[in-house]
N, C-alpha and C positions, 0 to 999 in steps of 0.2 A: 130896070136900069142896072147896065153892068158896072162892075167896079171900076172900069176905067172911063166912064162918061161922067163929065162934070155935073154936079147938082143943079137944079134950077135956081134962079133969083130968090124965089120964095123959100124954097128948101134952104138955101144958104142963111136966110134970115133966122130961120127956126133953128138951125145948126149953131150959128152965132150967139142967139140967145140962150140955148141949152148949154153951150160950151162956156159962156160967161160964168154961170152959176157953178158949172161943174169945177172950173178952174178955181174959183173962190173956195170951194170945199175940198179940192184934191190938191196937195202941193206937188206930189210926183207928176200928176197931170200937167200942171202949170210949168213944171220944169221940161217936160217933153215939149210942150208948146213953145217954150223959150228956145230950145234947141232947133225946133223946126223952123222958127222964125229967123233964127240966125243963118239958115242956109243949110243944115245939116239933113242929109238926105234920110229918106224913110229907110226902114228896114226892107220893105218890099221892093223899093226901087234899086237897092244895091245888088249888083250881079254877084252871084255866089262864087267864092273864092275856094281854091283847091288848097287845104291844109295838111301838109305831111308832119305826121308825129313820128318821131323816132322812137320805137319801142324796143327797148333791150332785150335782146333774145338770149337765153341760157345755151351756151355753146357746150355740146357734150364732147369731151376729149377722152379718147381711149388711152389709157395709161397703162403701160405693160410693167408689171411688178415681178421682178426676179425673185423667186421664193427659193432659198436654199434647200436642197433635198439630200438628205443623208444617204451617201452611197454605201451600200452593203458590199463589201469586198470578201468573196470567198478565198480563204487562204489555206492552202495545203501544207500541212506540217508533216514532214518526213521524221518519223521516230527512228533514231539509230540506237541501237544497244551496243554501247562500248565494252568490248571485251578486254580484259586486262592483258598486257603484253605476255606475261609468264604463263597465263592461262591459255592463250592461243598457241604459244609454243608447246605447251603439254598436250594440247589437243592435236597439233600436228605430229607430235611423236607417237601419240596414241594411234593415229591413223596410218603411220608407216609400220607401227608394229603389228597392226591387225591384218594388213594388206600384203606387207613384204617381209615381217618377222625381222625388221630392222634393227631393233634393240637387242634381239637374241644374236644377230649376226655380229653386231660391233661388241657386244659383251664377251662372245666367245674367243678363247685363245686359239687362233688359227694355227699355231706354229706346228702343231703335231700332224697337221692335215698336208696332203700332197697339193700341187697347183692345180691338178685337175678336179680334185674335190672341193677346193676353194671356189674354182671357176664354176663349177656346177651349182654350188649355193649362191654364188653371186649373180647367176641368171634369175634365180627366184627372187632375190632381193631386188634387182634391176627392174623386173616386171611389175612387182608390187609397187615399188616407188613411182614408177611411170603412170601407174594407174591412179595412184593418190594425186600427183600434180595434174594430170589431166582432168580429174573430176572436181577438184577444189581450187584451182588456181588457173589464170589465164597469163600465159607467160608469152613474152615477144622480145624480140632482139632490141637492144639499145640503139644501135646502128644499122640502118637498112642495107649498107653497102655489103658486098661479099666480102669474106676474109681474103686478105693479100692485097686488096686495093689500095691505091693511094688517095688519102683524104686530106683535107685541110680544116684544121679547128681554127674558127675565127676568135677574136678577143672576145671575152666573157662567155666562153663555153662553159657547160656544166662540168665542173671538175669532180661533182659526186658521181656522175654517169660514166665519165671517161677518165682513165687512169694513163699518164703518160710513162712511157719507159724508154730505156736507151739513153741517149745522150741530150738531155733536156737542158738547153741553154737559151737565155733571153727570153722575150716576152712574145704573147701570141701576135699574129697567127702562126701556128705550128703546121707543118706538112710531114706527114709519115705514112707508114704502112699499117693498115687494120690487121693486127695479130688476132684479135678476138672481138667478134661482135657485141659481145655482152649479153646479159639477160636482165629483163625487168618484169615486175609483176603488175599487170594492169588491172586485175579484179581479183578477188579473194572471195570464195563461197564456203566457208566452214559451216559444218552443222551447227545449229543453235543448241547450246548446252542449257540443260535444266538445273544441274548441279555442278557448279564450277569447281567445287572441291573434289568431286569425282574424277576431273580431268588428271589429277595427281597419279592415278592408278592408270600406268600405260598397259599393264596386262595383268589381268587377274590370275590369281594362284589357282592352280588346278589340284583338286583333291579327288582321287578315285576311291570309290567306296566298293 
């Protein structure tokens, strides 16, 4: 007999008698029979239902963390050796003396000499001085215009670089004739001194043995 075929009359009598004594001895079974008699469906007769259960899912979130990184900056420090102004002036005089006999020429009383003799000595001094300037100084004109050109100086011009001559009246701008282009030093390359005190000796004394 399958589970869906109703039992026979005799079988039902046996079930009823057995159930009577089982209900008396089992309170849970009695409660189940009461629910069944009240019309509650059996679990086997109830169609299965789909039950959805929301399961929390841990969400992985990528978080970008900015970590400060120490930046290493390479800094080049230019070491400049400042030479006292008086020492630099003495050094320049020493160079002019060595190359052009400049101090000898200036210290000499030229009155007894003729113009021709002075001119011949001046050529030697001129060549030596020119050599010193060319080797140790970069010299450029203050004004780029040619001498004799008409130029206009605007308001706020560099009065330390340009000197006004003639009839100076009123305020800039000034218009005039360029009488001299001027000179300015753009670079100095004096030798490095190991003993600044030695610069005071422009020319060593000479002793012949």
